N, C-alpha and C positions, 0 to 999 in steps of 0.2 A: 491491866494493859491485856487483850487479848493477842495471844500468838499463835504465830502461822504455824501448819501442822508441817512437820521437819519435812526434808526434801523424801527422805529412806520412802515416804508413808506412799506415792504414787509409784512405789515400786511393788511387782512382787516379792518373797521370798525368794535368796537365793536358789538359784536352780538345785546344785548339787549336795543344799545341807537336808534337803528331803531324802536324801540316797543313804542317810545315816543309820537307818535301822538295817537293810542291807548291807552293809558293808561291814557291819560290826557282824551280823551271822554270815557272813562269806570269809570273814578272818576267823570264826571260829573252826574252819573248816580245817582236817586234821593236817593238810598238805598246805596251806595259808593259801591265801586270798589272790586273787590274779584279777586286776582290775584294768578292765576294756569298755571303761564308762566313760573316759577322756580320751581327746586327743593330745594325749603326752608326748612328745618325744622322750623316748626312752635311750636312742643311738648316741654316739660319741658326737660331740660338734668334730666334723673337720678341722686338720691338722692347718690348712691354710690359711683359714677364717680365725682359727685361733692364734695364730701369728701372726697376723693382721691387725688382730686387736692390741695384743701385745704389745709392736712394734707401736701402736698409736697411745701405750696409755701412761704418756709424761704429757699430759693437756691440764693445763693451770688455767686456759683462757676460757670465754664463754665459746660454746659451737655454735654452729649456724643455724639458723632456726630454717630456712631455707634448704639447709644442705651443704657441702662444700658441692663446688665444681666439678669434681670427681666421679662426686658418689651423681649428682643431678644428670651428669652423663653416663654413667652405668646405671640408672634406672632405667633413661631413655632408649638406650642399645638394646637393655633385657627385654622392656615393652613392645621394639621393635621385632627382636627374635621371638619373643613368644606369645605375644597377642597380633603379631600380622599386622602391626600401628605402623605410621611416620612417623620420623622424628619430628618434622617439620610443623611447628604448629600444635605442638603437644606437653602441658603443661604438667611438671612433676615435682611431688614431694616427700619427704622421706617424715613416716609418724613412729608415733611409742609402739610398734605392733599393729594390730588391724582392730585390733577388738576397741582400743582407746576412740580409733576414729569413728567407727562406727558407732559406737554409744555418743559420739558428741556432735556427729556430723548436721543434724538436725539442728544442733542448738546452734552451731557457728555457722549454717545457714543462714537463719534469724527468723525460721520456721519457730510458731509458738500455738498458743490456744487459739482455736477455729479453724486451725490450718490440719489437714488431711496428708498423712503417710502412709503409702500402701507399703506392706509388707506379704512373701508368702503365704499360704494358708498353712506350712509347715516349716519352720524357717528356725534360725538360728535365734534366741531370745533376745537375742541387744538388738536388735532390728527394736522389737517393738520398747522394748529400754528405752534407745536413745531417744524415739518419740514421746514416751512418757516424760525422759527426765523435762523436757523442751516444755510440756503442756500441751503437747498438739496432742488431735487425734488419730487413732488404728487404726486400720482398714487390714483386713488379712484376705488375701484375694488371689487368685492364681491368674484368671479372663478377667481383661481391663473393662468388659461389659459388668461384672457383676457390682465393679465401683460404680457404678452409677453417674449421674449425670454431673456430679459436685465439681464442682470448680475451685474448690479450695484443697485441691490436690499438690503437695510441694513437691514432694521426693516420692520415687518411689522405687524401693532396693529390689534387685534380681538377681540370684546365689545361682551360678551355674559351674564346675558340679555341684550343687546342691551338699545343703549342711540341714537334717542329719542324713537325707533320702539320696544324695549319690546321683540324683538326675538330672541329664545333661539335657539345656535346654536347646531347639535347633537356632539358626542364625535367623529363621525367616521370622521364626517366635520373637526372639529378642528385637527384631527389626520393628516389631508393630508395636513393641512398647514403648521403642528411642521414637519412632513416628506420634504415637499416643500423648507423648510427654513435651516434646517439643510443641504440638498445638496447643497444648495447654498455659504453655512457660513453667512446668516441673522439671526436676531432675530425675535423669536415672542414674541411680549407685549400684554398679555391678560388685557385687563380693566373690572375685574372683580365685582367691585362695589356692584352692582344691587344680585349678587349669593346669599343672604339669602332671596331674595324677590321672590322665584318662585311660580307663583299662579296655571295654568294650567299644567302649564311644568315643568323638573327639573333641571335644571343647570348644567352643569357637568364645573369645575376648570380645567384651562390648566395644572396644576400640578397633575390631576388625574393620575395615570399611564394606563388608559383605552386612556390617550391622550399620554401623552408625554412617554409612552412606561419604566415609572420608573427609568428615568433617565432625569436631569434638563437642560441637556446641551444646551443654547441658547433660554430659556426660562426665564421669567419674568411674575408675575403676580402681578398687581396692585391691591390693596385694598383700600378704604377707608371707615372710623367710622361715617364718617356726616351722613349717612342715618339710618344705624345700630343702633347709640347710640344718633343721633341727637347730634352729635360734631359737625356739619360744621363750629363754630365758637370756636372752638379750633387748625382748620388746623390738623387733624392728621389720619393719614395715613399711610402706609407701602407696599412696594414691597419684594416679596417673588420669588424664585428659583434660577438658576443657581448661583454656588458660587464665580465661576470666572468675571462672572458680577455684580454679586453685591460687590465682593470687589473692582473691577475698581469703579463704581457706587463713592462708600464710599471714596475713594483717593482721585478723583475729589471734591466730597462734602466737606470733610476737610480743603481742600484750597477753597470752595466759601462760606464756611461759612452756608452750609443748614442744620441745623439743629434743632430739636425739641425741643422745651424749658422744662427743668427738670420738671415742674409742670405737663405740659401735657404729659409725659410718665407714670408720675405716673398714669394719671388718664385714660393713654389707656391702660393700664395692669389692672386697676380694669373694665373694659368695655370688653376686652375681657375673661376675666375670670368669668365674669355674664351673663350668657346666659335668667335668667330672664326677664331682662326689653329688650333685644332683641327681646324675644318671645310679650310680650307686645305691643311692636313699632310696629312690624311688625302685630298684628292681628288691629294695628288702620287702618291700610292705607288697611286692607285686606278688613275692614269694610267702609271704604272711596270709593275704589274702587269699589267697591259695587251699592254703593249708583249714584255714576258720570258713572259708564259703563250702568246703565238704564236712569239714565236721559238724553245723550247725544244720545242714540239709538232711545229711546221713541222724540228726536227732529229731526227725520231725520239723524243720523250720523251713519258711519256705522265706525265700529273698528275693523282694522287691526293689525296683530301679540296681543303684549300689554299680551302676554303670561304669561312674567315677569317683573321684575322692578318697579318703580316708576313713568311708566307714561300710558296713554293712548293716541296710535297715531290713531288720527280721519281723517276722510276724509267726504265733500259734494260733492264732485267729482265737485270743482270750484277754483279757484286762491287760493292758502292761504291767501291770502289778503283779498279778500273778508269774507273768515269767521273770522277770528282775527277782520273787523270790525262790522260781522253783531253779535257775540259775544262781543264788547266795546260797543256796542249800548245798550247791557242787563247788564253794568257793570262787566261783564267775560273778564278777559284778559290772551290770551293763548299765545303762541310759536308760530311763522311758519315754516312752514315744510321747506324752503329753507332755517334758518339757518343752517339745518345738512347736505345739496347738492343739487346741482343744478338738480337731478331728485326729490325732494321732496317739489315741489310746490304746490304740491296740496293738503298738509296734512296739519295740527294741531299737536303741543304736549300739552296735557292735563297734570301736574301735579295730586300726592294724596296727595300734602304736606299742605294744607289748615287745617282749624281747624273742625272742627265738627260742627260747628255754621256755618264757610261758605262754605261748603259744601254741607249742607243742603239749604241751601239759593240758589246756585247753582240749585237743583234739584227742586224749588219751581219758579227759574225765566224764566228755559227750559221746565217748565209745562206748562205756560201759551201761549208759542209760538202754 
């Protein structure tokens, strides 16, 4: 009997495993490793959220896949404030973090072999991974004219502010993408996890009337509380947009058991209703961004884009692995640009998520160059 190939054979090697050698080199630094390679929050979970989680911890029954009514209301209210969306006609659904939805969205939408998923040329790897899991074809393109005349496009991913580049797409560009996709019956999925972190530019949501024209047909926005509220460990995210698409996602997710735990749902409500902690966290990242920007530019790096989001997109105009090695010898671990696409081989990504102490140490080590 011939066995089919394992599902993992459709996917590349896990991105971060290729950093093991650099991590070992950085760990050998006399003053230890400072990890700027991943956007993993290190600051405490705000007390208001931890208390909500604790208060909801006696949860012996099954939670609602759709989310509690109070959570759905909290999501809709936050989307109205942060994205400029109208609550009427808006579908919302909690997800087990945002990566889970990104990875499984093509499958949940019934996309498969013969279908095309468009992703940015430099992009978060999971957009491509999700398409490959579904057996679809991936096209990397920042311009829709580069997609060509194919009628098989079923899903278009946009990401603003971008990961890894920090690039912000103007409303006019996003509107063209939405119009183009609607003409072809494709879905636009907008990864907006970094929307609250605009620095030198103001990001616009795909749910804004100036982008979607006041109707959510064919449009989904993906959000996360990992960075805004330090909830990466809680796996707390949500999707909002076209109510028909959200309803379809809900139907499939009920069968698949894709359910946010009840205590996490309660914690999400507290997080979404409280802006104070989010403002405080944003200020921490702003201060770290200033220190790291000055440190890297002083060491001869060029910062490109990076006008929003949680990362600096840097280059020394050399192969990215040479840059990774150069920094690792100084105990600093960063992400190689090739993780995000074949055209990003001369860049590295630096996260703003280390502690103030470690950020200051990075500046000190780079000042010795």
